MIMIBA-830409 format. One record per residue (C-alpha): residue number from 1; x, y, z. Coordinates in Angstrom, 1 decimal. Layout:
% MIMIBA-830409
{num NUM | c1 X | c2 Y | c3 Z}
...
This chain:
% MIMIBA-830409
{num 1 | c1 41.8 | c2 -126.5 | c3 103.1}
{num 2 | c1 38.7 | c2 -125.5 | c3 105.0}
{num 3 | c1 36.1 | c2 -123.3 | c3 103.3}
{num 4 | c1 36.9 | c2 -120.6 | c3 105.9}
{num 5 | c1 40.6 | c2 -120.6 | c3 104.9}
{num 6 | c1 39.6 | c2 -120.6 | c3 101.2}
{num 7 | c1 37.3 | c2 -117.6 | c3 101.6}
{num 8 | c1 40.0 | c2 -115.7 | c3 103.5}
{num 9 | c1 42.5 | c2 -116.4 | c3 100.6}
{num 10 | c1 39.8 | c2 -115.3 | c3 98.1}
{num 11 | c1 39.1 | c2 -112.1 | c3 100.0}
{num 12 | c1 42.8 | c2 -111.3 | c3 100.2}
{num 13 | c1 43.3 | c2 -112.0 | c3 96.5}
{num 14 | c1 40.2 | c2 -109.9 | c3 95.7}
{num 15 | c1 41.6 | c2 -107.0 | c3 97.7}
{num 16 | c1 45.0 | c2 -107.2 | c3 95.9}
{num 17 | c1 43.3 | c2 -107.3 | c3 92.5}
{num 18 | c1 41.0 | c2 -104.4 | c3 93.4}
{num 19 | c1 43.9 | c2 -102.3 | c3 94.6}
{num 20 | c1 46.0 | c2 -103.1 | c3 91.5}
{num 21 | c1 43.0 | c2 -102.1 | c3 89.2}
{num 22 | c1 42.6 | c2 -98.9 | c3 91.1}
{num 23 | c1 46.3 | c2 -98.0 | c3 90.8}
{num 24 | c1 46.2 | c2 -98.8 | c3 87.1}
{num 25 | c1 43.2 | c2 -96.6 | c3 86.5}
{num 26 | c1 44.7 | c2 -93.7 | c3 88.5}
{num 27 | c1 48.0 | c2 -93.9 | c3 86.5}
{num 28 | c1 46.1 | c2 -94.3 | c3 83.2}
{num 29 | c1 43.9 | c2 -91.3 | c3 84.0}
{num 30 | c1 46.9 | c2 -89.1 | c3 84.6}
{num 31 | c1 48.7 | c2 -89.8 | c3 81.3}
{num 32 | c1 45.4 | c2 -90.0 | c3 79.3}
{num 33 | c1 44.4 | c2 -86.6 | c3 80.4}
{num 34 | c1 47.8 | c2 -85.2 | c3 79.5}
{num 35 | c1 47.8 | c2 -86.9 | c3 76.1}
{num 36 | c1 44.3 | c2 -85.6 | c3 75.3}
{num 37 | c1 45.5 | c2 -82.1 | c3 76.0}
{num 38 | c1 48.7 | c2 -82.5 | c3 73.9}
{num 39 | c1 47.4 | c2 -84.2 | c3 70.8}
{num 40 | c1 44.4 | c2 -83.7 | c3 68.5}
{num 41 | c1 41.6 | c2 -86.1 | c3 69.1}
{num 42 | c1 42.3 | c2 -88.1 | c3 66.0}
{num 43 | c1 43.4 | c2 -91.8 | c3 65.8}
{num 44 | c1 47.1 | c2 -91.9 | c3 64.7}
{num 45 | c1 46.5 | c2 -94.9 | c3 62.4}
{num 46 | c1 43.1 | c2 -94.7 | c3 60.8}
{num 47 | c1 42.5 | c2 -90.9 | c3 61.1}
{num 48 | c1 39.1 | c2 -91.1 | c3 62.7}
{num 49 | c1 38.1 | c2 -88.0 | c3 64.6}
{num 50 | c1 36.7 | c2 -88.1 | c3 68.1}
{num 51 | c1 34.7 | c2 -85.8 | c3 70.3}
{num 52 | c1 32.0 | c2 -85.8 | c3 73.0}
{num 53 | c1 30.6 | c2 -89.2 | c3 73.8}
{num 54 | c1 32.8 | c2 -91.2 | c3 71.5}
{num 55 | c1 36.0 | c2 -89.7 | c3 73.0}
{num 56 | c1 36.1 | c2 -92.7 | c3 75.4}
{num 57 | c1 36.9 | c2 -94.8 | c3 72.3}
{num 58 | c1 40.2 | c2 -93.0 | c3 71.9}
{num 59 | c1 43.0 | c2 -94.6 | c3 73.8}
{num 60 | c1 46.6 | c2 -93.8 | c3 74.7}
{num 61 | c1 49.1 | c2 -96.3 | c3 73.1}
{num 62 | c1 52.6 | c2 -96.6 | c3 74.6}
{num 63 | c1 54.9 | c2 -96.8 | c3 71.6}
{num 64 | c1 57.5 | c2 -98.9 | c3 73.5}
{num 65 | c1 54.7 | c2 -101.0 | c3 75.2}
{num 66 | c1 55.9 | c2 -99.9 | c3 78.6}
{num 67 | c1 53.0 | c2 -98.4 | c3 80.6}
{num 68 | c1 55.4 | c2 -97.0 | c3 83.2}
{num 69 | c1 57.3 | c2 -95.0 | c3 80.6}
{num 70 | c1 55.4 | c2 -91.7 | c3 80.6}
{num 71 | c1 57.7 | c2 -88.9 | c3 79.8}
{num 72 | c1 56.2 | c2 -85.4 | c3 80.4}
{num 73 | c1 56.6 | c2 -84.4 | c3 76.7}
{num 74 | c1 54.4 | c2 -87.4 | c3 75.7}
{num 75 | c1 57.0 | c2 -88.8 | c3 73.3}
{num 76 | c1 56.1 | c2 -92.4 | c3 74.1}
{num 77 | c1 52.4 | c2 -91.9 | c3 73.5}
{num 78 | c1 50.1 | c2 -91.9 | c3 70.5}
{num 79 | c1 46.3 | c2 -91.7 | c3 70.5}
{num 80 | c1 44.7 | c2 -94.7 | c3 68.8}
{num 81 | c1 41.0 | c2 -95.7 | c3 68.5}
{num 82 | c1 40.1 | c2 -99.0 | c3 70.3}
{num 83 | c1 40.3 | c2 -101.0 | c3 67.0}
{num 84 | c1 43.7 | c2 -99.7 | c3 65.9}
{num 85 | c1 45.0 | c2 -100.1 | c3 69.5}
{num 86 | c1 43.9 | c2 -103.7 | c3 69.6}
{num 87 | c1 45.5 | c2 -104.3 | c3 66.2}
{num 88 | c1 48.8 | c2 -102.8 | c3 67.3}
{num 89 | c1 48.9 | c2 -105.0 | c3 70.4}
{num 90 | c1 48.0 | c2 -108.1 | c3 68.4}
{num 91 | c1 50.8 | c2 -107.3 | c3 66.0}
{num 92 | c1 53.3 | c2 -106.8 | c3 68.9}
{num 93 | c1 52.2 | c2 -110.2 | c3 70.4}
{num 94 | c1 52.5 | c2 -112.0 | c3 67.0}
{num 95 | c1 55.9 | c2 -110.4 | c3 66.4}
{num 96 | c1 57.1 | c2 -111.6 | c3 69.8}
{num 97 | c1 55.8 | c2 -115.1 | c3 69.2}
{num 98 | c1 56.7 | c2 -115.6 | c3 65.5}
{num 99 | c1 59.5 | c2 -113.1 | c3 64.8}
{num 100 | c1 59.6 | c2 -109.9 | c3 62.9}
{num 101 | c1 57.7 | c2 -110.6 | c3 59.7}
{num 102 | c1 55.5 | c2 -107.5 | c3 59.6}
{num 103 | c1 56.4 | c2 -104.1 | c3 58.2}
{num 104 | c1 55.6 | c2 -101.2 | c3 60.4}
{num 105 | c1 54.4 | c2 -97.9 | c3 58.9}
{num 106 | c1 57.6 | c2 -96.1 | c3 59.6}
{num 107 | c1 59.9 | c2 -98.8 | c3 58.1}
{num 108 | c1 60.8 | c2 -99.1 | c3 54.4}
{num 109 | c1 59.0 | c2 -101.9 | c3 52.8}
{num 110 | c1 61.9 | c2 -102.5 | c3 50.4}
{num 111 | c1 59.5 | c2 -102.7 | c3 47.4}
{num 112 | c1 61.3 | c2 -102.6 | c3 44.0}
{num 113 | c1 58.5 | c2 -102.7 | c3 41.5}
{num 114 | c1 58.3 | c2 -99.6 | c3 39.3}
{num 115 | c1 55.1 | c2 -99.9 | c3 37.2}
{num 116 | c1 55.8 | c2 -96.8 | c3 35.1}
{num 117 | c1 59.5 | c2 -97.3 | c3 34.6}
{num 118 | c1 59.4 | c2 -97.8 | c3 30.8}
{num 119 | c1 56.3 | c2 -95.7 | c3 30.1}
{num 120 | c1 58.2 | c2 -92.7 | c3 28.6}
{num 121 | c1 60.0 | c2 -95.0 | c3 26.1}
{num 122 | c1 56.8 | c2 -96.8 | c3 25.1}
{num 123 | c1 55.0 | c2 -93.5 | c3 24.5}
{num 124 | c1 57.9 | c2 -92.2 | c3 22.4}
{num 125 | c1 57.9 | c2 -95.4 | c3 20.3}
{num 126 | c1 54.1 | c2 -95.1 | c3 19.8}
{num 127 | c1 54.4 | c2 -91.4 | c3 18.7}
{num 128 | c1 57.1 | c2 -92.4 | c3 16.2}
{num 129 | c1 54.8 | c2 -95.1 | c3 14.7}
{num 130 | c1 51.9 | c2 -92.6 | c3 14.4}
{num 131 | c1 54.0 | c2 -89.7 | c3 13.2}
């Protein structure tokens, strides 16, 4: 391939990438603005509050991981800080790769340990010894 053809391909590819980024930013701007009007400026995971300059660190997370699913009521969105958002996507990728081994915050962990189960009985026995 001649260098002239290669530069034409590179230019065409650059235009496609640039246009895709522009469309993504426009779409994101629309639902981000809506989400920021609907929800308090607090990360839904860690509870960190945002305002002013650090508001740019608060992102919109799509719960179903489909960025085209933007219902007007915002039911597919949650506001997450950059760190929690990255963590959520990492968990999603790991789950897809290795299977569902993580427990999500809205799922029951199935824990059965009850550390104070026999406490009342022990206290009663101790009172009987002392009394």
